[in-house]
N, C-alpha and C positions, 0 to 999 in steps of 0.2 A: 726933711727935702724942702724946696720952696715949692710955691703953689703949681709952677709950670711943670715941675717934675711929677708933683704928685698928680696932676691931671694926666700927665702922659702914663704913668704907672695905673691910674684907674682905665685909662682906654685899653691898655693891654690887657688887664685883668677880665674885663667886660668882651673883649674879643675872644679870650680864652676861656670864659666861664662857660659851664654847661647851663643850658637853657632852664632847667630845673631848680637849679642854683640860684637862678638870678629871680626865679619866682617867689623863692623863700626866703631870700636874704636882702637887705639893702647893701650897697657897696656906693659909700661916701667918703668925700674927702672933709677930713675933721682937723681941728688943730692939733699940733703933737704935744702941747702941753695937757696934761692930764685933766686937770681942774676945766679948762676951757672946752676940752674935748666932750667932758661930761655936760656941760651946760649946752653945747651944740647939739649934743646927740638928743637930750633932755627936750629941747624945744624942736627939733626935727620931728621925734616921734608924736608931738603933738599935732601936726599939720605937714606931713612929707610932701604935700603937693605944692607947698608954698616956698618950698627949697630948690635952689640949683646948686651948680658946683661951685660959683661964687659966694654962696651965702657963708661960708666957712669964714669968709676973710674978716668980717664984722666979729667973729669970735675970738680972733687971735691977737695976742700982743706982741708975738716976736717974728710973723709970716713963716713959721714953720708948721709944716703939715704932715698927715700920714693919710694912707688909704685903710679904712677901715670897714669890716662888713658886721653886720649884725642880724639876727633873725627877724623876719617881720613876725608883727603879731597875728596870732590866727583870726581871721575874719570868722566872726559867727553870723 
């Protein structure tokens, strides 16, 4: 999907998600390309606070995106 569609999908997912899920998981827009998505997620996990929804654009070579969720690291 394109960026606009991915953003809309993320907003709908956030609206429908349970609050406990939102505390345990990141919900982000990532490049659809697997290699680009991995690079984006690796960088995101280093400093999540530095990323916003549009951050994924600089990782994508084809302007195709998906909404992905993954578990947050346990805080110690």
